[in-house]
N, C-alpha and C positions, 0 to 999 in steps of 0.2 A: 329312529331311534337307532343313533350308533350302536354297535356292539358293546364300548364300555359301560353305555346306560342301562345296557339291556342285563350285563353281568352285575353291578350296582345294584340296581331295583331287585337281581333275584336274589345276590347276597341279603340285602337288607328285607325280603320276606321271609328267606330260611330264617335270618337269625330271631327276626318277630317272633314265627311260629317255634321256635325254643323258648323265646320268654324273656332272651336277652335285653339289658336295659338299654336306654338309649344311650351312654356310656359307651358300651360294649359293642353296639350298631355303629357307631360313631368309630370306633376305633378300626372296625372292619374297612370300612370303607374310606379312610385315612390310609390304609394297607395299603387298600387294592389301588389307591394313587400315588402313594409312594413307592410303587412294585412299575410305575411306568416310565419307558425311555423318552425326554422330552424330544425327542429329535422328531417325533413321529412316528416312529414306529412303537411298534409292543411285541417283546420279544414273546414268542409262544413259552419262556419258561415262567415269567411274568403272570401271565397269564393263569398259567395252571398253578400257580403258587396262589394268586389268587382266588381261583376257584376252588381251589381245597381247604380256604382260610388261612390257608399259613403266611 
């Protein structure tokens, strides 16, 4: 499992545990994917933003 998959799974589980709706969870996942550099690099800043939910 890639680091990205682990991050997405963990964030989804955290949101589910908080009682977030499916729409809110989908927004979190969308935000993670929108922060990815498609050149194949994943800057630490993007990983950090995704990790803290911004």
